HTML snippet that shows the backbone in 3Dmol.js (N, CA, C, O; Angstrom):
<script src="https://3Dmol.org/build/3Dmol-min.js"></script>
<div id="view" style="width:600px;height:400px;position:relative"></div>
<script>
const pdb = `
ATOM      1  N   UNK A   1     186.698 254.718 178.861  1.00  0.00           N
ATOM      2  CA  UNK A   1     187.523 254.092 177.852  1.00  0.00           C
ATOM      3  C   UNK A   1     187.344 252.589 177.857  1.00  0.00           C
ATOM      4  O   UNK A   1     187.376 251.964 176.797  1.00  0.00           O
ATOM      5  N   UNK A   2     187.159 251.999 179.011  1.00  0.00           N
ATOM      6  CA  UNK A   2     186.961 250.561 179.104  1.00  0.00           C
ATOM      7  C   UNK A   2     185.671 250.136 178.416  1.00  0.00           C
ATOM      8  O   UNK A   2     185.590 249.030 177.882  1.00  0.00           O
ATOM      9  N   UNK A   3     184.655 251.010 178.425  1.00  0.00           N
ATOM     10  CA  UNK A   3     183.397 250.683 177.763  1.00  0.00           C
ATOM     11  C   UNK A   3     183.609 250.563 176.254  1.00  0.00           C
ATOM     12  O   UNK A   3     183.024 249.695 175.607  1.00  0.00           O
ATOM     13  N   UNK A   4     184.440 251.429 175.705  1.00  0.00           N
ATOM     14  CA  UNK A   4     184.722 251.383 174.274  1.00  0.00           C
ATOM     15  C   UNK A   4     185.462 250.105 173.902  1.00  0.00           C
ATOM     16  O   UNK A   4     185.201 249.508 172.858  1.00  0.00           O
ATOM     17  N   UNK A   5     186.384 249.690 174.763  1.00  0.00           N
ATOM     18  CA  UNK A   5     187.117 248.456 174.503  1.00  0.00           C
ATOM     19  C   UNK A   5     186.217 247.239 174.625  1.00  0.00           C
ATOM     20  O   UNK A   5     186.462 246.232 173.961  1.00  0.00           O
ATOM     21  N   UNK A   6     185.189 247.300 175.449  1.00  0.00           N
ATOM     22  CA  UNK A   6     184.247 246.199 175.592  1.00  0.00           C
ATOM     23  C   UNK A   6     183.340 246.089 174.374  1.00  0.00           C
ATOM     24  O   UNK A   6     182.936 244.986 174.007  1.00  0.00           O
ATOM     25  N   UNK A   7     183.013 247.214 173.740  1.00  0.00           N
ATOM     26  CA  UNK A   7     182.135 247.202 172.573  1.00  0.00           C
ATOM     27  C   UNK A   7     182.793 246.571 171.354  1.00  0.00           C
ATOM     28  O   UNK A   7     182.101 246.018 170.500  1.00  0.00           O
ATOM     29  N   UNK A   8     184.097 246.643 171.260  1.00  0.00           N
ATOM     30  CA  UNK A   8     184.808 246.088 170.113  1.00  0.00           C
ATOM     31  C   UNK A   8     184.612 244.575 169.990  1.00  0.00           C
ATOM     32  O   UNK A   8     184.228 244.124 168.911  1.00  0.00           O
ATOM     33  N   UNK A   9     184.850 243.772 171.014  1.00  0.00           N
ATOM     34  CA  UNK A   9     184.624 242.329 170.862  1.00  0.00           C
ATOM     35  C   UNK A   9     183.141 241.984 170.670  1.00  0.00           C
ATOM     36  O   UNK A   9     182.814 241.036 169.957  1.00  0.00           O
ATOM     37  N   UNK A  10     182.251 242.745 171.300  1.00  0.00           N
ATOM     38  CA  UNK A  10     180.816 242.488 171.126  1.00  0.00           C
ATOM     39  C   UNK A  10     180.413 242.759 169.676  1.00  0.00           C
ATOM     40  O   UNK A  10     179.681 241.967 169.082  1.00  0.00           O
ATOM     41  N   UNK A  11     180.873 243.848 169.111  1.00  0.00           N
ATOM     42  CA  UNK A  11     180.570 244.163 167.718  1.00  0.00           C
ATOM     43  C   UNK A  11     181.160 243.135 166.769  1.00  0.00           C
ATOM     44  O   UNK A  11     180.526 242.768 165.780  1.00  0.00           O
ATOM     45  N   UNK A  12     182.354 242.672 167.055  1.00  0.00           N
ATOM     46  CA  UNK A  12     182.987 241.648 166.238  1.00  0.00           C
ATOM     47  C   UNK A  12     182.214 240.340 166.308  1.00  0.00           C
ATOM     48  O   UNK A  12     182.043 239.672 165.288  1.00  0.00           O
ATOM     49  N   UNK A  13     181.750 239.964 167.479  1.00  0.00           N
ATOM     50  CA  UNK A  13     180.985 238.731 167.639  1.00  0.00           C
ATOM     51  C   UNK A  13     179.663 238.808 166.887  1.00  0.00           C
ATOM     52  O   UNK A  13     179.260 237.838 166.245  1.00  0.00           O
ATOM     53  N   UNK A  14     178.986 239.946 166.958  1.00  0.00           N
ATOM     54  CA  UNK A  14     177.721 240.111 166.247  1.00  0.00           C
ATOM     55  C   UNK A  14     177.945 240.035 164.733  1.00  0.00           C
ATOM     56  O   UNK A  14     177.155 239.423 164.013  1.00  0.00           O
ATOM     57  N   UNK A  15     179.006 240.649 164.265  1.00  0.00           N
ATOM     58  CA  UNK A  15     179.322 240.616 162.834  1.00  0.00           C
ATOM     59  C   UNK A  15     179.620 239.201 162.370  1.00  0.00           C
ATOM     60  O   UNK A  15     179.108 238.772 161.337  1.00  0.00           O
ATOM     61  N   UNK A  16     180.431 238.478 163.107  1.00  0.00           N
ATOM     62  CA  UNK A  16     180.752 237.100 162.737  1.00  0.00           C
ATOM     63  C   UNK A  16     179.520 236.202 162.797  1.00  0.00           C
ATOM     64  O   UNK A  16     179.361 235.314 161.960  1.00  0.00           O
ATOM     65  N   UNK A  17     178.659 236.424 163.768  1.00  0.00           N
ATOM     66  CA  UNK A  17     177.415 235.647 163.841  1.00  0.00           C
ATOM     67  C   UNK A  17     176.525 235.906 162.637  1.00  0.00           C
ATOM     68  O   UNK A  17     175.928 234.976 162.095  1.00  0.00           O
ATOM     69  N   UNK A  18     176.428 237.166 162.213  1.00  0.00           N
ATOM     70  CA  UNK A  18     175.633 237.503 161.031  1.00  0.00           C
ATOM     71  C   UNK A  18     176.195 236.865 159.776  1.00  0.00           C
ATOM     72  O   UNK A  18     175.445 236.385 158.926  1.00  0.00           O
ATOM     73  N   UNK A  19     177.509 236.860 159.661  1.00  0.00           N
ATOM     74  CA  UNK A  19     178.132 236.218 158.503  1.00  0.00           C
ATOM     75  C   UNK A  19     177.882 234.709 158.494  1.00  0.00           C
ATOM     76  O   UNK A  19     177.650 234.122 157.437  1.00  0.00           O
ATOM     77  N   UNK A  20     177.928 234.091 159.661  1.00  0.00           N
ATOM     78  CA  UNK A  20     177.675 232.649 159.735  1.00  0.00           C
ATOM     79  C   UNK A  20     176.240 232.335 159.334  1.00  0.00           C
ATOM     80  O   UNK A  20     175.995 231.343 158.648  1.00  0.00           O
ATOM     81  N   UNK A  21     175.307 233.150 159.744  1.00  0.00           N
ATOM     82  CA  UNK A  21     173.910 232.932 159.361  1.00  0.00           C
ATOM     83  C   UNK A  21     173.702 233.158 157.864  1.00  0.00           C
ATOM     84  O   UNK A  21     172.889 232.475 157.242  1.00  0.00           O
ATOM     85  N   UNK A  22     174.408 234.080 157.302  1.00  0.00           N
ATOM     86  CA  UNK A  22     174.256 234.368 155.875  1.00  0.00           C
ATOM     87  C   UNK A  22     174.807 233.234 155.020  1.00  0.00           C
ATOM     88  O   UNK A  22     174.389 233.072 153.873  1.00  0.00           O
ATOM     89  N   UNK A  23     175.732 232.451 155.549  1.00  0.00           N
ATOM     90  CA  UNK A  23     176.318 231.347 154.788  1.00  0.00           C
ATOM     91  C   UNK A  23     175.435 230.108 154.765  1.00  0.00           C
ATOM     92  O   UNK A  23     175.605 229.260 153.888  1.00  0.00           O
ATOM     93  N   UNK A  24     174.530 229.980 155.667  1.00  0.00           N
ATOM     94  CA  UNK A  24     173.690 228.777 155.718  1.00  0.00           C
ATOM     95  C   UNK A  24     172.592 228.869 154.665  1.00  0.00           C
ATOM     96  O   UNK A  24     172.095 229.954 154.363  1.00  0.00           O
ATOM     97  N   UNK A  25     172.220 227.712 154.109  1.00  0.00           N
ATOM     98  CA  UNK A  25     171.194 227.662 153.059  1.00  0.00           C
ATOM     99  C   UNK A  25     169.816 227.561 153.704  1.00  0.00           C
ATOM    100  O   UNK A  25     169.629 226.806 154.658  1.00  0.00           O
ATOM    101  N   UNK A  26     168.861 228.313 153.192  1.00  0.00           N
ATOM    102  CA  UNK A  26     167.507 228.213 153.724  1.00  0.00           C
ATOM    103  C   UNK A  26     166.886 226.854 153.397  1.00  0.00           C
ATOM    104  O   UNK A  26     167.343 226.150 152.497  1.00  0.00           O
ATOM    105  N   UNK A  27     165.858 226.507 154.128  1.00  0.00           N
ATOM    106  CA  UNK A  27     165.159 225.242 153.909  1.00  0.00           C
ATOM    107  C   UNK A  27     164.520 225.217 152.528  1.00  0.00           C
ATOM    108  O   UNK A  27     164.024 226.240 152.055  1.00  0.00           O
ATOM    109  N   UNK A  28     164.528 224.065 151.882  1.00  0.00           N
ATOM    110  CA  UNK A  28     163.839 223.907 150.609  1.00  0.00           C
ATOM    111  C   UNK A  28     164.665 224.274 149.396  1.00  0.00           C
ATOM    112  O   UNK A  28     164.165 224.189 148.275  1.00  0.00           O
ATOM    113  N   UNK A  29     165.912 224.679 149.576  1.00  0.00           N
ATOM    114  CA  UNK A  29     166.754 225.014 148.434  1.00  0.00           C
ATOM    115  C   UNK A  29     167.822 223.936 148.303  1.00  0.00           C
ATOM    116  O   UNK A  29     168.591 223.688 149.232  1.00  0.00           O
ATOM    117  N   UNK A  30     167.856 223.305 147.147  1.00  0.00           N
ATOM    118  CA  UNK A  30     168.817 222.230 146.887  1.00  0.00           C
ATOM    119  C   UNK A  30     170.037 222.824 146.187  1.00  0.00           C
ATOM    120  O   UNK A  30     170.046 223.009 144.970  1.00  0.00           O
ATOM    121  N   UNK A  31     171.045 223.113 146.967  1.00  0.00           N
ATOM    122  CA  UNK A  31     172.238 223.747 146.420  1.00  0.00           C
ATOM    123  C   UNK A  31     172.979 222.847 145.438  1.00  0.00           C
ATOM    124  O   UNK A  31     173.559 223.330 144.467  1.00  0.00           O
ATOM    125  N   UNK A  32     172.960 221.550 145.686  1.00  0.00           N
ATOM    126  CA  UNK A  32     173.645 220.627 144.769  1.00  0.00           C
ATOM    127  C   UNK A  32     172.982 220.626 143.399  1.00  0.00           C
ATOM    128  O   UNK A  32     173.672 220.560 142.382  1.00  0.00           O
ATOM    129  N   UNK A  33     171.653 220.698 143.355  1.00  0.00           N
ATOM    130  CA  UNK A  33     170.949 220.747 142.071  1.00  0.00           C
ATOM    131  C   UNK A  33     171.275 222.041 141.334  1.00  0.00           C
ATOM    132  O   UNK A  33     171.427 222.048 140.112  1.00  0.00           O
ATOM    133  N   UNK A  34     171.379 223.107 142.068  1.00  0.00           N
ATOM    134  CA  UNK A  34     171.728 224.395 141.462  1.00  0.00           C
ATOM    135  C   UNK A  34     173.143 224.331 140.889  1.00  0.00           C
ATOM    136  O   UNK A  34     173.386 224.807 139.779  1.00  0.00           O
ATOM    137  N   UNK A  35     174.058 223.756 141.626  1.00  0.00           N
ATOM    138  CA  UNK A  35     175.439 223.640 141.147  1.00  0.00           C
ATOM    139  C   UNK A  35     175.531 222.747 139.913  1.00  0.00           C
ATOM    140  O   UNK A  35     176.291 223.039 138.990  1.00  0.00           O
ATOM    141  N   UNK A  36     174.747 221.643 139.895  1.00  0.00           N
ATOM    142  CA  UNK A  36     174.749 220.749 138.736  1.00  0.00           C
ATOM    143  C   UNK A  36     174.225 221.463 137.490  1.00  0.00           C
ATOM    144  O   UNK A  36     174.791 221.323 136.406  1.00  0.00           O
ATOM    145  N   UNK A  37     173.154 222.221 137.644  1.00  0.00           N
ATOM    146  CA  UNK A  37     172.608 222.951 136.489  1.00  0.00           C
ATOM    147  C   UNK A  37     173.570 224.029 136.019  1.00  0.00           C
ATOM    148  O   UNK A  37     173.684 224.289 134.822  1.00  0.00           O
ATOM    149  N   UNK A  38     174.253 224.647 136.950  1.00  0.00           N
ATOM    150  CA  UNK A  38     175.236 225.661 136.576  1.00  0.00           C
ATOM    151  C   UNK A  38     176.388 225.021 135.804  1.00  0.00           C
ATOM    152  O   UNK A  38     176.895 225.608 134.848  1.00  0.00           O
ATOM    153  N   UNK A  39     176.805 223.821 136.211  1.00  0.00           N
ATOM    154  CA  UNK A  39     177.888 223.121 135.522  1.00  0.00           C
ATOM    155  C   UNK A  39     177.463 222.725 134.108  1.00  0.00           C
ATOM    156  O   UNK A  39     178.291 222.713 133.198  1.00  0.00           O
ATOM    157  N   UNK A  40     176.187 222.403 133.913  1.00  0.00           N
ATOM    158  CA  UNK A  40     175.688 222.043 132.583  1.00  0.00           C
ATOM    159  C   UNK A  40     175.819 223.214 131.607  1.00  0.00           C
ATOM    160  O   UNK A  40     176.025 223.006 130.412  1.00  0.00           O
ATOM    161  N   UNK A  41     175.702 224.410 132.101  1.00  0.00           N
ATOM    162  CA  UNK A  41     175.707 225.589 131.246  1.00  0.00           C
ATOM    163  C   UNK A  41     177.054 226.310 131.243  1.00  0.00           C
ATOM    164  O   UNK A  41     177.163 227.415 130.713  1.00  0.00           O
ATOM    165  N   UNK A  42     178.057 225.705 131.818  1.00  0.00           N
ATOM    166  CA  UNK A  42     179.376 226.347 131.886  1.00  0.00           C
ATOM    167  C   UNK A  42     179.955 226.554 130.489  1.00  0.00           C
ATOM    168  O   UNK A  42     180.561 227.592 130.224  1.00  0.00           O
ATOM    169  N   UNK A  43     179.779 225.580 129.590  1.00  0.00           N
ATOM    170  CA  UNK A  43     180.311 225.721 128.230  1.00  0.00           C
ATOM    171  C   UNK A  43     179.634 226.869 127.491  1.00  0.00           C
ATOM    172  O   UNK A  43     180.292 227.628 126.780  1.00  0.00           O
ATOM    173  N   UNK A  44     178.319 226.997 127.659  1.00  0.00           N
ATOM    174  CA  UNK A  44     177.593 228.101 127.027  1.00  0.00           C
ATOM    175  C   UNK A  44     178.079 229.447 127.564  1.00  0.00           C
ATOM    176  O   UNK A  44     178.254 230.403 126.808  1.00  0.00           O
ATOM    177  N   UNK A  45     178.288 229.506 128.854  1.00  0.00           N
ATOM    178  CA  UNK A  45     178.761 230.753 129.463  1.00  0.00           C
ATOM    179  C   UNK A  45     180.157 231.099 128.955  1.00  0.00           C
ATOM    180  O   UNK A  45     180.458 232.267 128.707  1.00  0.00           O
ATOM    181  N   UNK A  46     181.006 230.093 128.800  1.00  0.00           N
ATOM    182  CA  UNK A  46     182.358 230.332 128.290  1.00  0.00           C
ATOM    183  C   UNK A  46     182.308 230.811 126.846  1.00  0.00           C
ATOM    184  O   UNK A  46     183.047 231.721 126.471  1.00  0.00           O
ATOM    185  N   UNK A  47     181.441 230.205 126.027  1.00  0.00           N
ATOM    186  CA  UNK A  47     181.310 230.620 124.627  1.00  0.00           C
ATOM    187  C   UNK A  47     180.800 232.057 124.541  1.00  0.00           C
ATOM    188  O   UNK A  47     181.286 232.845 123.729  1.00  0.00           O
ATOM    189  N   UNK A  48     179.826 232.393 125.373  1.00  0.00           N
ATOM    190  CA  UNK A  48     179.307 233.759 125.390  1.00  0.00           C
ATOM    191  C   UNK A  48     180.397 234.737 125.796  1.00  0.00           C
ATOM    192  O   UNK A  48     180.540 235.801 125.192  1.00  0.00           O
ATOM    193  N   UNK A  49     181.154 234.384 126.803  1.00  0.00           N
ATOM    194  CA  UNK A  49     182.233 235.245 127.271  1.00  0.00           C
ATOM    195  C   UNK A  49     183.274 235.461 126.171  1.00  0.00           C
ATOM    196  O   UNK A  49     183.740 236.582 125.966  1.00  0.00           O
ATOM    197  N   UNK A  50     183.633 234.403 125.474  1.00  0.00           N
ATOM    198  CA  UNK A  50     184.613 234.507 124.390  1.00  0.00           C
ATOM    199  C   UNK A  50     184.087 235.392 123.266  1.00  0.00           C
ATOM    200  O   UNK A  50     184.822 236.221 122.729  1.00  0.00           O
ATOM    201  N   UNK A  51     182.819 235.218 122.912  1.00  0.00           N
ATOM    202  CA  UNK A  51     182.203 236.018 121.852  1.00  0.00           C
ATOM    203  C   UNK A  51     182.182 237.494 122.225  1.00  0.00           C
ATOM    204  O   UNK A  51     182.517 238.349 121.405  1.00  0.00           O
ATOM    205  N   UNK A  52     181.797 237.791 123.441  1.00  0.00           N
ATOM    206  CA  UNK A  52     181.743 239.185 123.899  1.00  0.00           C
ATOM    207  C   UNK A  52     183.136 239.798 123.893  1.00  0.00           C
ATOM    208  O   UNK A  52     183.301 240.948 123.486  1.00  0.00           O
ATOM    209  N   UNK A  53     184.135 239.052 124.337  1.00  0.00           N
ATOM    210  CA  UNK A  53     185.503 239.558 124.362  1.00  0.00           C
ATOM    211  C   UNK A  53     185.996 239.858 122.946  1.00  0.00           C
ATOM    212  O   UNK A  53     186.628 240.890 122.718  1.00  0.00           O
ATOM    213  N   UNK A  54     185.712 238.962 121.993  1.00  0.00           N
ATOM    214  CA  UNK A  54     186.146 239.174 120.611  1.00  0.00           C
ATOM    215  C   UNK A  54     185.469 240.400 120.003  1.00  0.00           C
ATOM    216  O   UNK A  54     186.111 241.184 119.304  1.00  0.00           O
ATOM    217  N   UNK A  55     184.187 240.561 120.266  1.00  0.00           N
ATOM    218  CA  UNK A  55     183.475 241.728 119.741  1.00  0.00           C
ATOM    219  C   UNK A  55     184.017 243.022 120.355  1.00  0.00           C
ATOM    220  O   UNK A  55     184.151 244.036 119.670  1.00  0.00           O
ATOM    221  N   UNK A  56     184.321 242.972 121.637  1.00  0.00           N
ATOM    222  CA  UNK A  56     184.874 244.160 122.302  1.00  0.00           C
ATOM    223  C   UNK A  56     186.236 244.514 121.719  1.00  0.00           C
ATOM    224  O   UNK A  56     186.538 245.691 121.523  1.00  0.00           O
ATOM    225  N   UNK A  57     187.055 243.516 121.444  1.00  0.00           N
ATOM    226  CA  UNK A  57     188.365 243.779 120.854  1.00  0.00           C
ATOM    227  C   UNK A  57     188.218 244.377 119.454  1.00  0.00           C
ATOM    228  O   UNK A  57     188.959 245.290 119.090  1.00  0.00           O
ATOM    229  N   UNK A  58     187.264 243.865 118.664  1.00  0.00           N
ATOM    230  CA  UNK A  58     187.036 244.403 117.321  1.00  0.00           C
ATOM    231  C   UNK A  58     186.559 245.849 117.399  1.00  0.00           C
ATOM    232  O   UNK A  58     187.015 246.698 116.634  1.00  0.00           O
ATOM    233  N   UNK A  59     185.653 246.125 118.314  1.00  0.00           N
ATOM    234  CA  UNK A  59     185.166 247.500 118.466  1.00  0.00           C
ATOM    235  C   UNK A  59     186.272 248.430 118.943  1.00  0.00           C
ATOM    236  O   UNK A  59     186.327 249.594 118.546  1.00  0.00           O
ATOM    237  N   UNK A  60     187.144 247.919 119.789  1.00  0.00           N
ATOM    238  CA  UNK A  60     188.269 248.720 120.269  1.00  0.00           C
ATOM    239  C   UNK A  60     189.194 249.080 119.110  1.00  0.00           C
ATOM    240  O   UNK A  60     189.653 250.217 118.998  1.00  0.00           O
ATOM    241  N   UNK A  61     189.460 248.097 118.249  1.00  0.00           N
ATOM    242  CA  UNK A  61     190.315 248.364 117.090  1.00  0.00           C
ATOM    243  C   UNK A  61     189.670 249.404 116.168  1.00  0.00           C
ATOM    244  O   UNK A  61     190.343 250.312 115.681  1.00  0.00           O
ATOM    245  N   UNK A  62     188.368 249.265 115.935  1.00  0.00           N
ATOM    246  CA  UNK A  62     187.658 250.250 115.101  1.00  0.00           C
ATOM    247  C   UNK A  62     187.717 251.643 115.720  1.00  0.00           C
ATOM    248  O   UNK A  62     187.962 252.629 115.025  1.00  0.00           O
ATOM    249  N   UNK A  63     187.495 251.715 117.015  1.00  0.00           N
ATOM    250  CA  UNK A  63     187.514 253.013 117.695  1.00  0.00           C
ATOM    251  C   UNK A  63     188.899 253.642 117.629  1.00  0.00           C
ATOM    252  O   UNK A  63     189.019 254.854 117.446  1.00  0.00           O
ATOM    253  N   UNK A  64     189.937 252.840 117.773  1.00  0.00           N
ATOM    254  CA  UNK A  64     191.296 253.372 117.697  1.00  0.00           C
ATOM    255  C   UNK A  64     191.615 253.859 116.286  1.00  0.00           C
ATOM    256  O   UNK A  64     192.290 254.875 116.120  1.00  0.00           O
ATOM    257  N   UNK A  65     191.134 253.141 115.266  1.00  0.00           N
ATOM    258  CA  UNK A  65     191.356 253.572 113.881  1.00  0.00           C
ATOM    259  C   UNK A  65     190.640 254.890 113.608  1.00  0.00           C
ATOM    260  O   UNK A  65     191.199 255.784 112.973  1.00  0.00           O
ATOM    261  N   UNK A  66     189.409 255.009 114.085  1.00  0.00           N
ATOM    262  CA  UNK A  66     188.652 256.253 113.901  1.00  0.00           C
ATOM    263  C   UNK A  66     189.328 257.399 114.636  1.00  0.00           C
ATOM    264  O   UNK A  66     189.399 258.516 114.123  1.00  0.00           O
ATOM    265  N   UNK A  67     189.820 257.127 115.828  1.00  0.00           N
ATOM    266  CA  UNK A  67     190.512 258.161 116.596  1.00  0.00           C
ATOM    267  C   UNK A  67     191.774 258.623 115.861  1.00  0.00           C
ATOM    268  O   UNK A  67     192.068 259.818 115.820  1.00  0.00           O
ATOM    269  N   UNK A  68     192.509 257.687 115.288  1.00  0.00           N
ATOM    270  CA  UNK A  68     193.721 258.050 114.550  1.00  0.00           C
ATOM    271  C   UNK A  68     193.374 258.905 113.329  1.00  0.00           C
ATOM    272  O   UNK A  68     194.076 259.868 113.022  1.00  0.00           O
ATOM    273  N   UNK A  69     192.285 258.548 112.632  1.00  0.00           N
ATOM    274  CA  UNK A  69     191.856 259.341 111.481  1.00  0.00           C
ATOM    275  C   UNK A  69     191.455 260.750 111.909  1.00  0.00           C
ATOM    276  O   UNK A  69     191.817 261.731 111.259  1.00  0.00           O
ATOM    277  N   UNK A  70     190.716 260.841 112.992  1.00  0.00           N
ATOM    278  CA  UNK A  70     190.273 262.153 113.473  1.00  0.00           C
ATOM    279  C   UNK A  70     191.457 263.010 113.881  1.00  0.00           C
ATOM    280  O   UNK A  70     191.468 264.214 113.624  1.00  0.00           O
ATOM    281  N   UNK A  71     192.442 262.414 114.507  1.00  0.00           N
ATOM    282  CA  UNK A  71     193.627 263.169 114.905  1.00  0.00           C
ATOM    283  C   UNK A  71     194.430 263.615 113.683  1.00  0.00           C
ATOM    284  O   UNK A  71     195.003 264.705 113.676  1.00  0.00           O
ATOM    285  N   UNK A  72     194.470 262.769 112.649  1.00  0.00           N
ATOM    286  CA  UNK A  72     195.180 263.143 111.429  1.00  0.00           C
ATOM    287  C   UNK A  72     194.482 264.308 110.735  1.00  0.00           C
ATOM    288  O   UNK A  72     195.141 265.192 110.188  1.00  0.00           O
ATOM    289  N   UNK A  73     193.163 264.311 110.757  1.00  0.00           N
ATOM    290  CA  UNK A  73     192.407 265.404 110.147  1.00  0.00           C
ATOM    291  C   UNK A  73     192.553 266.681 110.974  1.00  0.00           C
ATOM    292  O   UNK A  73     192.674 267.772 110.418  1.00  0.00           O
ATOM    293  N   UNK A  74     192.543 266.547 112.280  1.00  0.00           N
ATOM    294  CA  UNK A  74     192.596 267.712 113.168  1.00  0.00           C
ATOM    295  C   UNK A  74     193.988 268.314 113.249  1.00  0.00           C
ATOM    296  O   UNK A  74     194.122 269.490 113.586  1.00  0.00           O
ATOM    297  N   UNK A  75     195.019 267.553 112.953  1.00  0.00           N
ATOM    298  CA  UNK A  75     196.393 268.054 113.082  1.00  0.00           C
ATOM    299  C   UNK A  75     196.634 269.297 112.238  1.00  0.00           C
ATOM    300  O   UNK A  75     197.186 270.259 112.772  1.00  0.00           O
ATOM    301  N   UNK A  76     196.258 269.354 110.944  1.00  0.00           N
ATOM    302  CA  UNK A  76     196.487 270.590 110.188  1.00  0.00           C
ATOM    303  C   UNK A  76     195.673 271.763 110.727  1.00  0.00           C
ATOM    304  O   UNK A  76     196.083 272.915 110.582  1.00  0.00           O
ATOM    305  N   UNK A  77     194.551 271.495 111.333  1.00  0.00           N
ATOM    306  CA  UNK A  77     193.714 272.566 111.876  1.00  0.00           C
ATOM    307  C   UNK A  77     194.331 273.192 113.117  1.00  0.00           C
ATOM    308  O   UNK A  77     194.061 274.351 113.430  1.00  0.00           O
ATOM    309  N   UNK A  78     195.145 272.444 113.811  1.00  0.00           N
ATOM    310  CA  UNK A  78     195.762 272.945 115.045  1.00  0.00           C
ATOM    311  C   UNK A  78     196.907 273.900 114.769  1.00  0.00           C
ATOM    312  O   UNK A  78     197.196 274.767 115.593  1.00  0.00           O
ATOM    313  N   UNK A  79     197.557 273.762 113.642  1.00  0.00           N
ATOM    314  CA  UNK A  79     198.707 274.611 113.330  1.00  0.00           C
ATOM    315  C   UNK A  79     198.372 275.495 112.133  1.00  0.00           C
ATOM    316  O   UNK A  79     198.749 275.179 111.005  1.00  0.00           O
ATOM    317  N   UNK A  80     197.674 276.589 112.367  1.00  0.00           N
ATOM    318  CA  UNK A  80     197.316 277.464 111.243  1.00  0.00           C
ATOM    319  C   UNK A  80     198.564 278.153 110.691  1.00  0.00           C
ATOM    320  O   UNK A  80     199.485 278.495 111.433  1.00  0.00           O
ATOM    321  N   UNK A  81     198.570 278.346 109.388  1.00  0.00           N
ATOM    322  CA  UNK A  81     199.713 279.020 108.768  1.00  0.00           C
ATOM    323  C   UNK A  81     199.598 280.522 108.989  1.00  0.00           C
ATOM    324  O   UNK A  81     198.507 281.039 109.230  1.00  0.00           O
ATOM    325  N   UNK A  82     200.721 281.214 108.906  1.00  0.00           N
ATOM    326  CA  UNK A  82     200.726 282.655 109.138  1.00  0.00           C
ATOM    327  C   UNK A  82     200.054 283.409 107.991  1.00  0.00           C
ATOM    328  O   UNK A  82     199.542 284.510 108.189  1.00  0.00           O
ATOM    329  N   UNK A  83     200.054 282.831 106.813  1.00  0.00           N
ATOM    330  CA  UNK A  83     199.487 283.514 105.665  1.00  0.00           C
ATOM    331  C   UNK A  83     197.971 283.606 105.747  1.00  0.00           C
ATOM    332  O   UNK A  83     197.382 284.543 105.207  1.00  0.00           O
ATOM    333  N   UNK A  84     197.340 282.668 106.399  1.00  0.00           N
ATOM    334  CA  UNK A  84     195.881 282.688 106.447  1.00  0.00           C
ATOM    335  C   UNK A  84     195.337 283.654 107.496  1.00  0.00           C
ATOM    336  O   UNK A  84     194.146 283.965 107.495  1.00  0.00           O
ATOM    337  N   UNK A  85     196.196 284.127 108.381  1.00  0.00           N
ATOM    338  CA  UNK A  85     195.736 285.061 109.407  1.00  0.00           C
ATOM    339  C   UNK A  85     195.626 286.469 108.814  1.00  0.00           C
ATOM    340  O   UNK A  85     196.507 286.900 108.071  1.00  0.00           O
ATOM    341  N   UNK A  86     194.566 287.172 109.136  1.00  0.00           N
ATOM    342  CA  UNK A  86     194.478 288.558 108.653  1.00  0.00           C
ATOM    343  C   UNK A  86     195.457 289.440 109.425  1.00  0.00           C
ATOM    344  O   UNK A  86     195.653 289.267 110.628  1.00  0.00           O
ATOM    345  N   UNK A  87     196.048 290.358 108.733  1.00  0.00           N
ATOM    346  CA  UNK A  87     196.970 291.295 109.390  1.00  0.00           C
ATOM    347  C   UNK A  87     196.171 292.440 109.971  1.00  0.00           C
ATOM    348  O   UNK A  87     195.084 292.737 109.475  1.00  0.00           O
ATOM    349  N   UNK A  88     196.669 293.090 111.003  1.00  0.00           N
ATOM    350  CA  UNK A  88     195.926 294.185 111.618  1.00  0.00           C
ATOM    351  C   UNK A  88     195.656 295.327 110.644  1.00  0.00           C
ATOM    352  O   UNK A  88     194.621 295.986 110.740  1.00  0.00           O
ATOM    353  N   UNK A  89     196.567 295.568 109.712  1.00  0.00           N
ATOM    354  CA  UNK A  89     196.346 296.684 108.764  1.00  0.00           C
ATOM    355  C   UNK A  89     195.243 296.375 107.755  1.00  0.00           C
ATOM    356  O   UNK A  89     194.557 297.285 107.291  1.00  0.00           O
ATOM    357  N   UNK A  90     195.068 295.097 107.413  1.00  0.00           N
ATOM    358  CA  UNK A  90     194.048 294.755 106.425  1.00  0.00           C
ATOM    359  C   UNK A  90     192.644 294.708 107.022  1.00  0.00           C
ATOM    360  O   UNK A  90     191.661 294.742 106.280  1.00  0.00           O
ATOM    361  N   UNK A  91     192.536 294.632 108.303  1.00  0.00           N
ATOM    362  CA  UNK A  91     191.230 294.564 108.944  1.00  0.00           C
ATOM    363  C   UNK A  91     190.749 295.902 109.468  1.00  0.00           C
ATOM    364  O   UNK A  91     189.610 296.020 109.918  1.00  0.00           O
ATOM    365  N   UNK A  92     191.590 296.893 109.414  1.00  0.00           N
ATOM    366  CA  UNK A  92     191.173 298.180 109.957  1.00  0.00           C
ATOM    367  C   UNK A  92     190.179 298.860 109.012  1.00  0.00           C
ATOM    368  O   UNK A  92     190.306 298.746 107.792  1.00  0.00           O
ATOM    369  N   UNK A  93     189.214 299.550 109.558  1.00  0.00           N
ATOM    370  CA  UNK A  93     188.212 300.245 108.764  1.00  0.00           C
ATOM    371  C   UNK A  93     188.474 301.728 108.833  1.00  0.00           C
ATOM    372  O   UNK A  93     188.826 302.248 109.892  1.00  0.00           O
ATOM    373  N   UNK A  94     188.310 302.414 107.727  1.00  0.00           N
ATOM    374  CA  UNK A  94     188.575 303.855 107.686  1.00  0.00           C
ATOM    375  C   UNK A  94     187.359 304.606 107.347  1.00  0.00           C
ATOM    376  O   UNK A  94     187.394 305.834 107.268  1.00  0.00           O
TER     377      UNK A  94
END
`;
const viewer = $3Dmol.createViewer("view");
viewer.addModel(pdb, "pdb");
viewer.setStyle({}, {cartoon: {color: "spectrum"}});
viewer.zoomTo();
viewer.render();
</script>
């Protein structure tokens, strides 16, 4: 049991070490230049996001309208009248 308890801190240390290495930037990559270029295009990204959201909302409204129409058409089909059903005596063959 003591061996299992010893593995827990070792595993935690290895995991934290891996995370620390993953956070460091490799040589030759200028993170500040990347951030500056990303900031230059932030307005374009926001405009694209707004456009996509508006189109999605319009499509959602269209889909809901079509669904309502389909349900209105299907409603009479779900409740058949008794007169349209054939009676057992009229379907029997002699």
